C-alpha positions as CSV (number, residue, x, y, z in Angstrom):
1,X,3.8,38.7,-100.0
2,X,5.2,41.9,-101.6
3,X,4.0,45.5,-101.9
4,X,2.4,45.6,-98.5
5,X,1.6,49.2,-97.4
6,X,-0.9,51.4,-95.8
7,X,-2.2,54.7,-97.2
8,X,-4.9,57.3,-96.6
9,X,-7.6,58.6,-98.9
10,X,-10.9,60.2,-99.0
11,X,-14.0,60.6,-101.3
12,X,-13.5,64.3,-102.2
13,X,-13.9,65.1,-105.8
14,X,-12.7,67.8,-108.2
15,X,-15.0,70.3,-109.9
16,X,-15.1,67.9,-112.8
17,X,-16.3,65.1,-110.5
18,X,-13.1,63.1,-110.4
19,X,-12.3,61.4,-107.1
20,X,-9.2,62.8,-105.5
21,X,-8.4,59.8,-103.4
22,X,-4.9,59.9,-101.8
23,X,-4.2,63.3,-103.5
24,X,-6.7,65.3,-101.6
25,X,-4.9,68.3,-99.9
26,X,-7.1,68.0,-96.9
27,X,-5.6,64.7,-95.9
28,X,-2.6,66.6,-94.4
29,X,-2.3,69.6,-92.2
30,X,-0.3,72.7,-93.1
31,X,2.7,71.2,-91.3
32,X,2.5,68.0,-93.3
33,X,1.1,65.9,-90.5
34,X,-1.9,63.7,-91.2
35,X,-5.3,65.3,-90.6
36,X,-7.1,62.9,-88.2
37,X,-10.5,64.5,-89.2
38,X,-10.3,63.8,-92.9
39,X,-10.2,60.6,-94.8
40,X,-9.7,57.0,-93.8
41,X,-6.8,54.5,-93.8
42,X,-6.4,51.6,-96.2
43,X,-4.0,48.7,-96.6
44,X,-2.8,47.3,-99.9
45,X,-1.6,43.7,-100.1
46,X,-0.4,41.5,-102.9
47,X,-1.8,38.0,-102.3
48,X,-1.2,34.8,-104.2
49,X,-4.1,33.5,-106.3
50,X,-4.5,29.9,-107.3
51,X,-1.4,28.0,-108.2
52,X,-0.2,28.9,-111.7
53,X,-2.2,32.2,-111.8
54,X,-0.9,35.8,-111.3
55,X,-1.0,37.4,-108.0
56,X,-3.8,39.8,-107.2
57,X,-4.0,42.9,-105.1
58,X,-6.2,43.1,-102.0
59,X,-7.3,46.7,-101.0
60,X,-9.4,47.3,-98.0
61,X,-10.1,50.5,-96.1
62,X,-12.3,52.3,-93.6
63,X,-9.8,52.3,-90.7
64,X,-9.5,55.2,-88.4
65,X,-5.7,55.1,-88.0
66,X,-2.7,53.8,-89.8
67,X,-2.1,51.4,-86.9
68,X,-5.6,49.9,-87.4
69,X,-5.0,49.4,-91.1
70,X,-1.5,47.9,-90.4
71,X,-3.0,45.6,-87.8
72,X,-5.7,44.4,-90.2
73,X,-3.1,43.9,-92.9
74,X,-0.9,41.9,-90.6
75,X,-3.9,39.8,-89.5
76,X,-4.6,38.9,-93.1
77,X,-1.0,38.0,-93.8
78,X,-1.0,35.7,-90.7
79,X,-4.3,34.0,-91.9
80,X,-3.0,33.5,-95.4
81,X,0.2,31.9,-94.0
82,X,-1.7,29.1,-92.2
83,X,-2.2,26.7,-95.2
84,X,0.7,24.4,-96.1
85,X,2.9,25.7,-98.9
86,X,3.0,24.0,-102.3
87,X,0.4,21.9,-104.1
88,X,-0.8,20.2,-101.0
89,X,-2.0,23.5,-99.5
90,X,-3.6,24.9,-102.7
91,X,-7.2,24.1,-101.7
92,X,-6.7,25.4,-98.2
93,X,-5.1,28.6,-99.4
94,X,-8.1,29.3,-101.7
95,X,-10.5,28.6,-98.9
96,X,-8.7,30.9,-96.5
97,X,-8.5,33.7,-99.1
98,X,-12.2,33.4,-99.8
99,X,-13.0,33.5,-96.1
100,X,-10.9,36.6,-95.6
101,X,-12.3,38.4,-98.7
102,X,-15.9,37.6,-97.7
103,X,-15.3,38.8,-94.1
104,X,-13.7,42.1,-95.3
105,X,-16.4,42.7,-97.9
106,X,-19.1,42.3,-95.2
107,X,-17.1,44.6,-92.9
108,X,-17.0,42.0,-90.2
109,X,-14.1,41.3,-87.8
110,X,-11.5,39.0,-89.2
111,X,-11.8,35.4,-88.1
112,X,-9.7,34.3,-85.2
113,X,-6.3,33.0,-86.2
114,X,-6.3,30.0,-83.8
115,X,-9.8,29.0,-84.9
116,X,-8.9,29.1,-88.6
117,X,-5.7,27.2,-87.9
118,X,-7.6,24.6,-86.0
119,X,-10.1,24.1,-88.8
120,X,-7.4,23.9,-91.5
121,X,-5.4,21.4,-89.5
122,X,-8.5,19.2,-88.8
123,X,-9.9,19.4,-92.3
124,X,-13.0,21.3,-91.4
125,X,-14.9,23.7,-93.7
126,X,-14.1,27.4,-93.4
127,X,-17.3,28.8,-94.8
128,X,-20.3,29.7,-92.5
129,X,-21.0,27.0,-90.0
130,X,-24.7,26.6,-89.3
131,X,-26.2,27.3,-85.9
132,X,-27.6,24.4,-83.9
133,X,-31.1,25.4,-84.9
134,X,-30.2,25.5,-88.6
135,X,-28.5,22.2,-88.5
136,X,-31.3,20.5,-86.5
137,X,-33.9,21.8,-88.9
138,X,-32.0,20.4,-92.0
139,X,-31.1,17.2,-90.1
140,X,-34.8,16.6,-89.1
141,X,-35.9,17.2,-92.7
142,X,-33.7,14.4,-93.8
143,X,-35.0,11.8,-91.4
144,X,-38.1,10.9,-93.4
145,X,-37.2,7.3,-93.7
146,X,-37.3,6.5,-90.0
147,X,-40.4,5.3,-88.2
148,X,-43.2,7.8,-87.7
149,X,-43.0,7.4,-83.9
150,X,-39.3,8.0,-83.9
151,X,-39.6,11.1,-86.1
152,X,-42.4,12.5,-83.9
153,X,-40.1,12.0,-80.9
154,X,-37.2,13.7,-82.6
155,X,-39.4,16.6,-83.8
156,X,-40.8,17.3,-80.3
157,X,-37.4,17.2,-78.7
158,X,-36.0,19.6,-81.3
159,X,-39.0,22.0,-81.1
160,X,-39.6,22.0,-77.4
161,X,-36.1,21.8,-75.9
162,X,-33.1,21.8,-78.3
163,X,-33.9,24.8,-80.4
164,X,-35.2,27.1,-77.6
165,X,-32.1,26.4,-75.5
166,X,-29.3,25.8,-78.0
167,X,-30.5,27.1,-81.3
168,X,-28.5,30.3,-81.5
169,X,-25.2,28.6,-80.8
170,X,-22.9,28.1,-83.8
171,X,-22.7,24.3,-84.3
172,X,-18.9,24.2,-84.0
173,X,-19.1,26.3,-80.9
174,X,-21.5,24.0,-79.0
175,X,-19.9,22.9,-75.7
176,X,-20.7,20.6,-72.9
177,X,-21.6,23.6,-70.7
178,X,-24.3,24.7,-73.2
179,X,-25.9,21.3,-73.0
180,X,-25.6,21.1,-69.2
181,X,-27.2,24.5,-69.0
182,X,-30.2,23.3,-71.0
183,X,-30.8,20.4,-68.6
184,X,-30.4,22.7,-65.7
185,X,-33.1,25.0,-67.2
186,X,-35.3,21.9,-67.6
187,X,-34.8,21.0,-64.0
188,X,-35.6,24.5,-62.9
189,X,-38.8,24.5,-64.9
190,X,-39.7,21.1,-63.3
191,X,-39.3,22.7,-59.8
192,X,-41.4,25.7,-60.9
193,X,-44.2,23.4,-62.0
194,X,-44.1,21.5,-58.8
195,X,-44.2,24.7,-56.7
196,X,-47.1,26.1,-58.8
197,X,-49.1,23.0,-58.4
198,X,-48.4,22.9,-54.6
199,X,-48.8,26.6,-53.7
200,X,-49.8,28.5,-56.8
201,X,-53.0,30.5,-57.3
202,X,-55.9,29.2,-59.4
203,X,-54.7,31.3,-62.3
204,X,-51.1,30.0,-62.0
205,X,-52.4,26.4,-61.8
206,X,-54.6,26.9,-64.8
207,X,-51.6,28.3,-66.8
208,X,-49.7,25.0,-66.3
209,X,-52.6,22.7,-66.6
210,X,-51.7,19.7,-68.8
211,X,-48.0,20.3,-68.6
212,X,-45.9,17.5,-67.2
213,X,-42.4,17.6,-65.6
214,X,-39.6,16.3,-67.9
215,X,-38.4,13.2,-66.0
216,X,-35.0,11.6,-66.1
217,X,-36.0,9.1,-68.7
218,X,-37.3,11.8,-71.0
219,X,-34.2,13.9,-70.5
220,X,-32.1,10.9,-71.6
221,X,-34.2,10.6,-74.7
222,X,-33.7,14.3,-75.4
223,X,-30.0,13.9,-75.0
224,X,-30.1,10.8,-77.3
225,X,-31.8,12.9,-80.0
226,X,-29.1,15.6,-79.8
227,X,-26.3,13.0,-79.7
228,X,-27.6,11.4,-82.9
229,X,-27.9,14.8,-84.7
230,X,-24.4,15.7,-83.7
231,X,-23.0,12.4,-84.7
232,X,-24.4,13.0,-88.2
233,X,-23.0,16.6,-88.1
234,X,-19.6,15.2,-87.4
235,X,-19.8,13.5,-90.8
236,X,-21.2,16.4,-92.7
237,X,-20.2,19.6,-90.9
238,X,-17.2,18.0,-89.4
239,X,-17.4,19.0,-85.8
240,X,-14.7,17.3,-83.7
241,X,-16.5,16.8,-80.4
242,X,-20.0,15.6,-79.5
243,X,-21.0,17.5,-76.3
244,X,-24.1,15.5,-75.9
245,X,-22.1,12.4,-75.4
246,X,-20.1,14.0,-72.5
247,X,-22.7,15.8,-70.5
248,X,-23.8,14.0,-67.3
249,X,-27.5,13.8,-66.4
250,X,-29.6,11.5,-64.2
251,X,-29.6,7.9,-65.4
252,X,-33.3,7.8,-66.1
253,X,-33.6,4.1,-65.2
254,X,-37.0,2.6,-65.8
255,X,-39.0,2.2,-62.6
256,X,-39.3,-1.3,-61.3
257,X,-42.8,-2.7,-61.0
258,X,-44.3,-3.0,-57.5
259,X,-46.9,-5.6,-56.5
260,X,-50.2,-4.6,-55.0
261,X,-49.7,-6.5,-51.8
262,X,-52.6,-6.6,-49.2
263,X,-50.9,-4.0,-47.1
264,X,-50.6,-1.6,-50.1
265,X,-54.2,-2.3,-51.1
266,X,-55.3,-1.4,-47.6
267,X,-53.4,2.0,-47.8
268,X,-54.9,2.6,-51.3
269,X,-58.5,2.0,-50.0
270,X,-57.9,4.4,-47.2
271,X,-56.6,6.9,-49.7
272,X,-59.6,6.6,-51.9
273,X,-62.0,6.8,-48.9
274,X,-60.4,10.0,-47.6
275,X,-60.5,11.4,-51.2
276,X,-64.3,11.0,-51.3
277,X,-64.6,12.7,-48.0
278,X,-62.2,15.5,-49.0
279,X,-64.1,16.2,-52.3
280,X,-67.4,16.4,-50.4
281,X,-65.8,18.8,-47.9
282,X,-64.3,20.8,-50.7
283,X,-67.8,21.3,-52.2
284,X,-69.2,22.4,-48.9
285,X,-66.3,24.9,-48.4
286,X,-66.9,26.4,-51.9
287,X,-70.6,26.8,-51.3
288,X,-70.0,28.5,-48.0
289,X,-67.4,30.8,-49.6
290,X,-64.6,29.6,-47.3
291,X,-61.7,30.1,-49.7
292,X,-59.0,29.3,-47.2
293,X,-60.6,25.9,-46.3
294,X,-61.3,25.2,-50.0
295,X,-57.7,25.9,-51.0
296,X,-56.4,23.5,-48.3
297,X,-58.8,20.8,-49.3
298,X,-58.0,21.2,-53.0
299,X,-54.3,20.7,-52.1
300,X,-55.2,17.6,-50.1
301,X,-57.2,16.1,-53.0
302,X,-54.2,16.7,-55.3
303,X,-51.9,15.1,-52.8
304,X,-54.2,12.1,-52.4
305,X,-54.3,11.6,-56.2
306,X,-50.5,12.0,-56.5
307,X,-49.9,9.3,-53.8
308,X,-52.6,6.9,-54.9
309,X,-50.0,4.5,-56.3
310,X,-46.7,3.6,-54.6
311,X,-45.1,3.6,-58.0
312,X,-45.9,4.6,-61.6
313,X,-45.6,0.9,-62.5
314,X,-47.8,-1.4,-60.4
315,X,-48.8,-5.0,-61.0
316,X,-51.5,-7.3,-59.6
317,X,-51.0,-10.5,-57.8
318,X,-52.2,-13.7,-59.4
319,X,-55.4,-13.5,-57.4
320,X,-56.1,-9.9,-58.4
321,X,-55.4,-10.7,-62.1
322,X,-57.9,-13.6,-61.8
323,X,-60.5,-11.3,-60.4
324,X,-60.1,-8.9,-63.2
325,X,-60.3,-11.6,-65.9
326,X,-63.4,-13.1,-64.2
327,X,-65.0,-9.7,-64.4
328,X,-63.8,-8.9,-67.9
329,X,-65.3,-12.1,-69.4
330,X,-68.4,-10.1,-70.0
331,X,-66.5,-7.6,-72.1
332,X,-66.4,-7.9,-75.9
333,X,-62.6,-7.6,-76.0
334,X,-62.0,-10.1,-73.2
335,X,-59.7,-12.2,-75.4
336,X,-57.4,-9.2,-76.0
337,X,-57.0,-8.5,-72.3
338,X,-56.5,-12.3,-71.8
339,X,-53.6,-12.3,-74.3
340,X,-52.0,-9.2,-72.7
341,X,-52.3,-10.7,-69.2
342,X,-50.8,-14.1,-70.1
343,X,-48.7,-13.6,-73.1
344,X,-47.4,-10.1,-72.4
345,X,-48.3,-8.4,-75.7
346,X,-47.9,-4.7,-75.9
347,X,-51.0,-2.6,-76.6
348,X,-50.0,-1.8,-80.2
349,X,-49.1,-5.5,-80.8
350,X,-52.5,-6.7,-79.5
351,X,-54.3,-4.2,-81.8
352,X,-52.1,-5.1,-84.7
353,X,-51.8,-8.9,-84.8
354,X,-53.5,-10.5,-87.8
355,X,-55.3,-13.8,-88.4
356,X,-52.9,-14.4,-91.3
357,X,-50.0,-14.5,-88.8
358,X,-51.9,-16.9,-86.4
359,X,-51.9,-20.7,-86.3
360,X,-54.4,-21.8,-83.6
361,X,-53.7,-25.5,-84.4
362,X,-50.0,-25.0,-83.7
363,X,-50.8,-22.5,-80.9
364,X,-48.7,-19.6,-82.2
365,X,-49.0,-16.0,-83.2
366,X,-46.3,-14.1,-85.2
367,X,-46.0,-10.6,-84.0
368,X,-45.2,-8.9,-87.4
369,X,-47.2,-5.6,-87.1
370,X,-48.4,-3.2,-84.5
371,X,-50.7,-0.2,-84.5
372,X,-48.9,2.9,-83.3
373,X,-50.7,5.9,-82.0
374,X,-49.2,9.3,-83.1
375,X,-51.1,12.0,-81.4
376,X,-54.6,10.8,-82.3
377,X,-53.7,9.3,-85.6
378,X,-52.9,5.6,-85.9
379,X,-50.7,3.9,-88.4
380,X,-49.5,0.3,-88.8
381,X,-45.8,-0.3,-88.4
382,X,-43.2,-3.0,-87.7
383,X,-42.7,-4.1,-84.0
384,X,-40.8,-1.8,-81.7
385,X,-37.5,-3.6,-82.3
386,X,-36.0,-6.6,-84.1
387,X,-36.5,-8.7,-81.0
388,X,-40.1,-7.5,-80.9
389,X,-40.8,-9.4,-84.1
390,X,-41.3,-12.8,-82.5
391,X,-43.3,-15.9,-82.3
392,X,-45.7,-16.0,-79.3
393,X,-46.6,-19.5,-78.1
394,X,-50.1,-19.8,-76.8
395,X,-51.4,-21.9,-73.9
396,X,-54.4,-24.0,-74.4
397,X,-56.7,-21.5,-72.6
398,X,-55.6,-18.7,-74.8
399,X,-56.2,-20.8,-77.9
400,X,-59.7,-21.6,-76.6
401,X,-60.5,-17.9,-76.0
402,X,-59.2,-17.0,-79.5
403,X,-61.5,-19.6,-81.1
404,X,-64.4,-18.3,-79.1
405,X,-63.6,-14.7,-80.2
406,X,-63.2,-15.9,-83.9
407,X,-66.8,-17.1,-83.8
408,X,-67.9,-13.8,-82.3
409,X,-66.2,-11.9,-85.0
410,X,-67.6,-14.0,-87.8
411,X,-71.1,-13.5,-86.4
412,X,-70.5,-9.7,-86.4
413,X,-69.3,-9.9,-90.0
414,X,-72.5,-11.7,-91.0
415,X,-74.6,-9.0,-89.3
416,X,-72.7,-6.1,-91.0
417,X,-72.7,-7.8,-94.4
418,X,-71.3,-5.6,-97.2
419,X,-70.5,-2.8,-94.8
420,X,-68.0,-5.0,-93.0
421,X,-64.3,-3.8,-93.2
422,X,-61.9,-6.7,-93.8
423,X,-58.9,-5.3,-91.9
424,X,-57.4,-8.7,-91.3
425,X,-56.8,-7.9,-87.7
426,X,-57.6,-10.4,-84.9
427,X,-59.2,-7.7,-82.7
428,X,-61.4,-5.2,-84.4
429,X,-64.4,-2.9,-83.9
430,X,-67.8,-4.4,-84.5
431,X,-67.7,-3.4,-88.2
432,X,-64.2,-5.1,-88.7
433,X,-62.3,-1.8,-88.7
434,X,-59.0,-1.5,-86.8
435,X,-59.2,-0.7,-83.1
436,X,-57.9,2.6,-81.9
437,X,-55.3,1.8,-79.2
438,X,-56.7,4.6,-77.0
439,X,-60.1,3.0,-77.0
440,X,-58.6,-0.2,-75.7
441,X,-56.9,1.7,-72.9
442,X,-60.2,3.5,-72.1
443,X,-62.1,0.2,-72.0
444,X,-59.6,-1.3,-69.7
445,X,-59.9,1.7,-67.3
446,X,-63.7,1.3,-67.2
447,X,-63.4,-2.5,-66.4
448,X,-60.8,-1.8,-63.7
449,X,-63.0,0.7,-61.9
450,X,-66.1,-1.5,-62.1
451,X,-64.1,-4.5,-60.8
452,X,-63.0,-2.5,-57.7
453,X,-59.4,-3.4,-58.1
454,X,-56.3,-1.2,-57.2
455,X,-55.3,0.8,-60.3
456,X,-52.8,-0.3,-62.9
457,X,-52.2,0.7,-66.5
458,X,-53.0,-1.5,-69.4
459,X,-49.3,-1.8,-70.0
460,X,-48.9,-3.1,-66.5
461,X,-50.8,-6.2,-67.5
462,X,-47.7,-6.9,-69.6
463,X,-45.5,-6.4,-66.5
464,X,-47.8,-8.8,-64.6
465,X,-47.4,-11.4,-67.4
466,X,-43.6,-11.5,-66.6
467,X,-44.3,-11.8,-62.9
468,X,-46.8,-14.7,-63.4
469,X,-44.3,-16.5,-65.7
470,X,-41.5,-16.2,-63.1
471,X,-43.9,-17.3,-60.4
472,X,-44.6,-20.4,-62.4
473,X,-40.8,-21.1,-62.6
474,X,-40.3,-20.1,-66.2
475,X,-36.7,-19.4,-67.0
476,X,-35.8,-15.7,-67.4
477,X,-34.5,-16.2,-70.9
478,X,-37.9,-17.7,-72.0
479,X,-39.7,-14.7,-70.4
480,X,-37.3,-12.3,-72.3
481,X,-38.3,-14.0,-75.6
482,X,-42.0,-14.0,-74.6
483,X,-41.9,-10.2,-74.0
484,X,-39.7,-9.5,-77.0
485,X,-36.8,-7.9,-75.1
486,X,-33.4,-7.5,-76.7
487,X,-31.7,-8.9,-73.5
488,X,-32.7,-10.7,-70.4
489,X,-31.1,-7.9,-68.3
490,X,-34.0,-5.6,-69.4
491,X,-36.4,-8.2,-68.3
492,X,-34.7,-8.6,-64.9
493,X,-34.3,-4.9,-64.3
494,X,-37.5,-3.4,-65.5
495,X,-40.4,-5.8,-66.3
496,X,-40.3,-8.4,-63.5
497,X,-41.5,-8.0,-59.9
498,X,-40.7,-10.6,-57.4
499,X,-43.9,-11.2,-55.5
500,X,-43.6,-11.6,-51.7
501,X,-44.4,-15.4,-52.0
502,X,-41.4,-15.8,-54.4
503,X,-39.1,-13.9,-52.1
504,X,-40.1,-15.9,-49.0
505,X,-39.7,-19.1,-51.0
506,X,-36.2,-18.1,-52.1
507,X,-35.3,-17.3,-48.5
508,X,-36.5,-20.7,-47.2
509,X,-34.7,-22.6,-50.0
510,X,-31.4,-20.7,-49.2
511,X,-31.6,-21.4,-45.5
512,X,-32.4,-25.1,-46.2
513,X,-29.1,-25.5,-48.1
514,X,-27.1,-25.5,-44.9
515,X,-27.6,-28.6,-42.7
516,X,-27.8,-27.8,-39.0
517,X,-27.7,-29.8,-35.8
518,X,-29.0,-29.0,-32.3
519,X,-27.3,-25.9,-30.9
520,X,-25.3,-27.5,-28.0
521,X,-21.7,-27.1,-26.8
522,X,-19.0,-29.8,-26.9
523,X,-20.0,-30.9,-23.4
524,X,-23.6,-31.4,-24.4
525,X,-24.8,-28.4,-22.4
526,X,-26.8,-25.6,-24.1
527,X,-24.8,-22.8,-25.4
528,X,-24.5,-19.6,-23.5
529,X,-23.6,-16.1,-24.6
530,X,-20.0,-14.9,-24.3
531,X,-20.8,-11.3,-25.1
532,X,-19.2,-9.1,-22.5
533,X,-21.6,-6.8,-20.7
């Protein structure tokens, strides 16, 4: 690169309006030295244009000293020397030159030499790299072909966590530390919520009402969303490392189901009895204006509610399931609860199965659609996974209940006449319209309370179906296929609960494998202890 120099000029003009530039007499003092109070320094640099074209001259100014101008010139020279010489480096030379010219035009600091060199060597783009927020916004906009539930999950993760914590970071500058800091902030907020609920004022508690802590499983899903977005960025924006894949957070294992044993039921009943007393005492304290007692009782009620269940996932014993089903026979949707309890259907699957996918003579139902709740809106979709699209084989009792339900539904259709909605679903509202999944959950909660049984979720009936099947000696692989799991390991780890009867039976069978004689010595006398005292 020839003709490299630095010079000084100003914007002074002659009486005729012509700019003096480098000829202004004020640029130097009387002794010929440069006047530091007048004019600014420039550098001039001949740089190569595209191959086969003439060189062009780069002029940039605004520097306070000659050294500053020379330093900027040298930095440009170094940057332009990064690309490979010859035809193979033509594209990179053009890209680096464009980057330098744009940076100088905007009067921004020149890009870092090592960073530009790294990008050129790794084939990354040199123009403006989007921030994490900009990339996630464009990435999310392109995910319209995925399932609505998946999109909704992505969108909430991006809006609530990823953009607020990581959005301002340039995408190619995102590091593991940034992602780790985000999860540390989430953990800190979880602790704050717990403290407010335990010791906060009424105003503070009201401010966090409805907010839930972000558990380990949710944090894993947030990380999965970021990892997916960054994997796609590696193809389009060409980042070289995916920090989301390297950050370490809690495993987020699904909680194993716990059985409502008689001992746990006794503790639960005591919990509920004390809650009734505490609520009554709380009312008395408030009426008397005893704020201190009222606050303590309120905390006790909250604690009783938080500890009502030993685990978030609870399942009934066979006896308890039978009691529920006996009570639920009076409910219009008894057949739905029956299928969930014995065949392990998910809520959305039970609401979405169709008569056209059912063969009662063969005793089968094809799970081909489910109803998914998105907020309050409901839409039909394919099963949760490929393994969720399955054939469910029905027992004779389930076939019988479905035939009875079919007659009930046909009678309802006759009563509604032309107003009947032919949704094709097995389980519907009285007018034939599709069930809202939330209404099924609400109906189950009412039945559970009226039956006086320890609390479980509707989804826990599905957990119980696995336990019942295992109790009956059904192979784990068959249970996996019944539930629509992708592997039997998921069934073992998450959805099955070994009831105490099974555990005791396993212990007895194990002990019985070893034949034992009478415990005597070789001389026929009873054995004695040889432990030293």
